[in-house]
N, C-alpha and C positions, 0 to 999 in steps of 0.2 A: 369552439372549433379552432379559432386562431391559436389558442394556447397549445392544443394538441399538435398542430402543424409545426409550431416553433419547437416543441419538445422533440419531434421527430428529427429535426435538423441539429439541435443543440444538446439533446439529452434532457434528463429530468431536471426541471427547475427546482423542485423540492430537494433533490440531491445537492445541487449547487448551493442552495440556501444553507443546508446542514453543513456542507463542507466549509463554507465561509464562517459559520458560527464556530465550528471546531478550530479553525485557524485563528480566529479572534481569541478563543479561550487559550490556545497555545501561546499566543503572543502576550497574554495577560499573566502568564506564569512568572513567578519571581526567578531571579538569577540564582543559581545556574541551571535551574530546571527548564526554563524557556530555551536556553541554548541547546541543551541536550535533546529536548523534544523537536526543535527545529532541525537539528542535525539528523535525527532519525527520520523525520518526515521527508527531508530531502533525499535521504538514502532510499526510502521506500519508493519514491517516485522513479528513481533510476533502477533499482534492483528488483523491486516487487513486481513490476510489470502487470499489475492487476487491471483487467479490462472492464470488469463489472463495477459500475458506479456505486451500487449498494454496498458491495464488499469494501471498496475504498473508503467510503464514508464511515462505515462501521469500524474499520481498522483505525482510521484517524481518531475517531471518537474514543475508542478504547485506549489508544496511545495517550491522548490528552488526559483521560481519566486516570491512567497509571501515574503520569507525572504530577497531576493535581494531588493525588493521594500521597505521593512521595514528598511533595512540598509541605503539605499539612503535617505529615508525620516527621518531617525533618530527616528523611532517609537519604543518606549520601548517594549521589549519582552512581558512584562505583559499586555500591551495594546492589543497585538495580541491574546494571548492565554487566557486571562481573569484569573479568580480565580481558574478555574478547567482545567488544561492543559490536563488531561486525557479525559474529556468530549469533549474538543476542538478537540483533535486528533481523537477520535472515530467518531465524527460528520463529520470531514474532510474526513475520509475514507469512511463513508457511502454515501457521496455525489457521489461517483464514481460507485456505484452499481457493476455490474459484478459478475462473478461466483467466489465463495470463497470455500476454502477447506472444511469448516464446512458444506456447503450445502449437500455434499455427506453423512456426518455423520448424519445430520438431517433426510435425506431421509431413511437412514439405520435404525435409531431409529423408525421412523414412521412405516416402514415396519415390524419391529420386534414386535411392539405393535399391529399392525393390525393382524399379523399372530398369536400372542398369543390370541387375542380376538376370532379369528376364531376357534382356537383349543378348546376354552372353549364353543364354540357354540353360542357366542353372536352375 
C-alpha cells in the first residue's frame, strides 16, 4: 500500500531503477563512446521532451545498447552519428513517439488561435 502511494507521488520506482542501471552502463563505456552517449543523453533531456517514463527508459536503454555495440565493434563515433549529430539525435528521439511536453503547449496555442478567431467572428 505504501509503495503504491509513493509511486503516485514520485513515479514508478522500477522505471527509476532501470534508468539508473542504464546510466551506470553508459558511464562504464570506454572513451570516446561514453562521452558521445552522455552528450546524446543530455541532448535528449533538453530536446526530446518525453513525458512518459517507459518511453524515456526504453530510449536510454536503446541508446546505451547502440554505443555498447559500437564500442565492441570499434565503430568510429562519426560513422554512427554522421555529419550532423543534432539531426541524428533528433531523428533518434522521434522514432520513439510518445507524449511530449510540447504537445500540451501546441494544443494551448491552437486553442488560443481558435478562440481569437471566434472572437473576431471568423
